[in-house]
N, C-alpha and C positions, 0 to 999 in steps of 0.2 A: 366488020366490027364485032357480030355477034362469034362468029366461031370463036377469034379472038378468046373473047371475055371463057366462052366456053373448054375451051383448050386451057388457058389456068384455072377454071375452079378444078377440072379434074387433075391437073397437076399437084395441087394446092392437096385436094381430098385425099391424100396418103395413108395410110396405117396409124401414122403418126397424131396425125391428124384428125381422123376417126375415134381413134382411143381417146383423145383429147374431149371431142364434141360431146360424141356419148355421155362421157362424165362431168359434161357441165363446167370444165375448165376453162375453157380456152382463153389463155389471157398470156400474154410478151410475159416474158422470162420465165417460161415451163422450162422443164429440165431435159437431158432425155429419158424415157423411159428405164427403171431400174428393172435387171430380173429381176422376172417372177417367182415367187418364194414357192419353195416345194411344200405339200401340205405334211400336215403331220398323220403318221402313221394312228388308224384308229384299233381300237379292241375287238382282237381276232372273233369273228362269230363263231354260233358253234358250227359242227361238220354240218355239211347240207346234202341229204340227198333226195333231189326233187322227187324222184319213183316212190319215196316212201312218204305217204300223209303224214306219218307222226312227227317225221323229221322238218316238215314242212310247218307244221303246228309248231317245232320246238323254235325256228327261227322270230315267233313275237313270244315279249314279254307278257303279255296278258295273264294275268291270276289265273291258277289253277285251281281255283276251288267253285269257279264258276264257268258255266255254260254259257257260251257269249253269242248270241242270234243276235246283238245290236252291232256286231262290232263294223258293219258294212254303212253303218251311218256318217263313224267318223275315225278312220284307218289306225290302227294299230300299224305300227312300221315295222314290217320284219327286218330280219338283220340286214341283210344285203343293203336298204333304205336305211335305214341310220346308220350304215358305215357309209356310206356315200353324203349324206346328209351332213355325218359329224367332220370328214375329209374336205368338202368345199366351203364349212364354216371356220375352218382352221385356216385355210388362206384367204379366205375375207377378212377374219380378224385377224391376218397379220399383216395384210398388205392392201388393204382392198380396193384401190384406184386399179393398183397393175393386175391384180389378179380377176375382178369382178366386170370391167366394165371395158367400154367396145368394143374390141375384138373377139373377146375373149367372153364376153355376153351373148355376141351372135354364135358364135363356135359352139357354145355349148346349149345356146336354145335353138339349136339345127338340128343337133343332136339330139335331142326331144324329140324334135319333128320330124326325124325319120322314126327313131322308136314306132312313137305313136302312128305314124303312117305305115309302117309295116303290119303295126296291129289290126289296122284298120282298112287295112287293102287301099290306100289313099296317097295323095303325094306330098312329101314333107310341104311345099309350098302351097297349100290348100286349108294349113292347119295354124289360128292364131293360137297364143297363147293366155290362160287368162289363173285370175285366183280360184275359180269357182264357177259350175253352172251354173251361179244365178248370175256370174258378171257378164259366163256367155249369153247366157240368153238377155240381158240387159241391154249387149251389145248387138246381138241379132235384131232383137224385137225393135231395140230405140232406133235402129236406123233403118230400119224397113222403108222403101221408095212409099210411099201410098200418097192416094191423095183422097178426097171429100169424094164420096160416092164410094169410094172400094169399100172391098168386106174382104174379114180374115172371119177364118173358122176355127174355132175351138172346140173343145170337147167339155161336158160341164165336172169331171174329173180333174182335171189340174192341179199343181198346187201352186199357191199362192203367187211366188215367181214369176209366172208367166200371164198370169190374172193383170198382174200390178202392171204388167213391163207392158203388155196390150191394151192395159186401162190408156195409159199416161199417154202408147202412141197414136192411137186413135182417136184422144182427146185434143192434142197438137195437130192431126191433120183432117182431122175430119171425118174419117173411115167408121165403118161400121165393126164391132164385133160380132160375131154371130155365134153363140153357146148351143153346141150339139149333147142331149143325153145318148150315149150309146147305148147305155145296159140299163136295167133295174133293179136288178136281182144279180151281182158282180160273180156269183156259183156258176148262175148260169149262162154267163155270155158267151156268146160263139162267134166266130173268124168273120163266118158270112153277114151277121147282124150289124155288129161293129160297122165293118167295112162299108153298109149298107145305107147308116146311117149318116158317115161320114160325106160321101158323094154325094147324096142326097141333097143332101146340104149345100149344097155347092150352085152356083147361078153363075149369072155372067158377067156377075159384079165381083165374084170371088177372085182374090190374088195371093190371099196366102191360106194357107193351113197350117195350126201351129199344133203340137201334140205333143203328148207323153209316150212311150214306149212301154214301160212297165207303171202302172200306178201306184205309187207309194203310200195310196188312201186303200185299197183293196188287192192289189195285187195283181189284179188282170192285165194282160199283156196283149196290145193294140197290132194287128196285122198290118205292119207301116207297110211290106211290099206288096200286099193284094191292095193298098189305098196308093201306092203309089202308081203302082201298073195303071188301076184309073184315074191319077192327073196325067198320067202319061198320054191316055187315049185322047180323055181332054184337051190337053194340051196341043194336040197333034193337027187342031181344026182351029188352034187360036193365031192371032198374030205375037209377035217376040212380046210386046210390052206389057199385053193382057195374061201371060203365061201365069199358070200359079205355080207356086214355091211351096215343096212341102216342109217345112219345119218341123226338129225333133227335138225335144227334152230327153237324152237318153241315157241320165243318171242310173236307172237301174236295171238296165240291161248291158251294159258298157261292163266288161268282165266278168259279167254273170254267165250272158250267153256266149254265143263262139259264133258273131255274125261279122259280117265284114259291111264296110259302107255298097257296096253293091247288091250284098243280099236285104240292105230294106230297100236301098232306090229310093232316098231322100236326098233333098236339096243342100241341106244346113242341119248340120246336128251338136249339140250342145252335154257337153257333159264334164262332170268333176273326174280328177284323177284320185282324192283320198277317201272313196265308197268302196264299192266292188273290187277294184284293181289290186288295194290296200296299199297305194300309193302317197306323197307324201302332203299332209295336212295344206289344204289353201293351197292347190293345184285344179287347173283345170284345162279347157281346148273348147274351139271350134274348127270345125271342116265342115267345110263349103263345094260344093262345087262350083262350076264356070256359071252355070243358071244361078244358083244362091249364093253366091257372094255378090255377080253381078245386080243385086235386088237391095242390097245394103248398104249404105252411105257410114262412114267411118267417122264413130263416133269420138272416142278418144285419138288424139296427138301420139302416133307411134314413136319410138324411140330407132325404129329400124334405118337397115342402109338408104333404103331408096326414099324414104322420110327427110333423112337431111339429106340427101343426094339435092330432095326439088327444093328443099329449102335454101340450099345454098346458090341453086341455080338461080332462087326467084321464080319457081314451078312451081305447080302439085307433082304430087309426089304419084311415080308411076312405079308399080313393081306386083311381086307377089302378094297376093291377097289375106294371104293367111301372115306375113311378115307384116304389114300396112294394116292388117286389121287387129295385131297384139298392141295392149293399150302401152302405153309408154310410161316413164315414171319408174323410181322405184320400187320390185318387190324384195320375196321373203326367196333371195334367187340362190340359196341354197336346198330349199326345198322344193324350188321351180327346178332346176337344174337335174335334180336327185329323180324328176319322174321318171329318167330312161330306166334307171334300175329299178323302178316297179315291172314296168314295163319288161325287163329283162330276165325277171323271177317270174314271173306269170308263164312266159314263153319257157324257158327251164320248166316247167314244169307239163307247160305242153297245155296251149289255151283250149283244145275238145274235153280232154281230164280236166280243167277246171269245169267246164262248163257241166259235165255230167259229174262232177261231185257235187254241184252245186243242184242238180238238178237231182239226183236221188236220192240226196236227202230230204228236200221239198218234197218229194211226194212220199217219199214214208212217213214224212210230217203231217200231211195231208192225210193219208189212211188213218195215222192215229188218232186223230183228232176228230175227224167224221166216221169212228168208233163208237165216239162218247158221246153219250143223249145229251148231256146237257152242256154241250159244245157247237155251235152252228159255224160249220166253215164257211168263209167268204169267199174265200179264192177260190177257182175255177179248177179242177183236176186236173183236165187237159192239160197237157204242153205246150199244146199252138195258140192260148192264152193265156199262159201262166210262165213267168220263170222260178224265179229263188225266193221270193217274197211270200210269203203266209200270211195271210189274215183269217183272223176269229172273233167270236163273240160268246162269253158264255152266259148261261139264265143267269139273272139275279143280278150281275153282279158290273159294276164299270169297269171297264178298260184299266184304269188307273189300279182301280183296287187289285185287280187279277194281275196285273206285273207288276206290284208290292209282292203279290202272295209267293209269285217264282220267285219273287228275286230273295226271298226266305230261304227259298229250297235253292241255291246256286243253280237257278236258272234267268237268264236275264234277256227282258224282254221290253216291248215298249207300247206304250200309247200312239197310235197315228193321230198326226194333229192337225184333226181334219174339224168339220161341225158335225158331223158323222163319224164317231171312230171309233176302231176298234182294236183287239190285242194282235201284234207284227210281231214276227218270229224271221228272219234274216240266215238260214243255213248258208255254209261257206267254207272256204278254206282251213279256217278256225276252228271249226267246227267237228264234231265226225256222227256218223249212228247210232255209237253207246248215247251219245248225249242228246241227240234226236230221244230216241226209248226214255232218256230222262226227262227230258222238256215233257214228254207225252204224262209220264207217269205223274209227273209233279197236276198236269191239267187234270188228268182224272181225278186227283186226290182234291179238288175244288168242288166237286159232287155236292 
């Protein structure tokens, strides 16, 4: 009888049923689906030569009288992303039920997963789609399988989202949060010392390491691979249930550095798409390997095919963790689906070229700032412990005052939103070496 019921369920779960179910309109009297409307043509962008940095810059509608050293925080959309969003929005506006629901959502979301997997070096089914890095952080840390007495080790340099997500989870489970300070003077941070500080904090009760790849407060880049290798050695002598999972907020390393998940060696990786990738605003993702996803319980119901199959069969869902880990409900689908266009845009330029462009400008900026007697460079000079973010302090001036003065001279910077605040720059694909010189000149004028 059970086999007959399962067979009936499978026959009922055809394409039309799936479209209707995921749209939330399973009801009597539904008619056959109408043909999918063709999206309206978007305005053609300016000619694009990915080998020409000026052409890359021309793809953005950023104001021309400002050097945008804070553009990495909330992306301006380059032309290919704008076009993709406009086309997808036109389809949704003209016939949302048939253009964006059911299989259309699954297919377009899978296209995004494939694009991200190609960038990250992972598999599409390992990737959950979110609306931000903070959503990903909340999903991962909020779903961690912890019990009373377990320890979660994090650093003293994290952003609010990590602290709060861990506070909520440890309070609910009785686990203990251990906070480690991995450097005193960020300018003098070393990879060996930071890796040692983290691994020295590991005890027999440690089950999770939760940290950030590149600190937005100082620009320091953690030696994630060295930490991952140390964790692997510790895990080799532990039972499966007691092994440590390494979780990384990668939001300021992803698309600024040219690194794959294998290069990092972590188990779970959370990021947004609207920072250094310059992808659609309101997008993000979580990547996880089997060990990582295996320690995280689903927090928000998924609208994936495996989830609906489980519901129809009155069984817990079983399927790819990336699909099950993607929160259900309705999202800004035209932005989510256009994330693939942002990945393609970066890949057309060349991931190594993008990383080199960020690196060379950051080095140029640090060299210029270090030569100013009234400026204290906070971010380390060495490439193994820094990335694109460059932070500094100006003698006798609050960061907000510095940012205001720079803005008056057409240089956009920011003050870091931490207890100890610094002036922060982010050289990227929308800035140039000439604009770096302009920023250094403006900083020199503050003496």
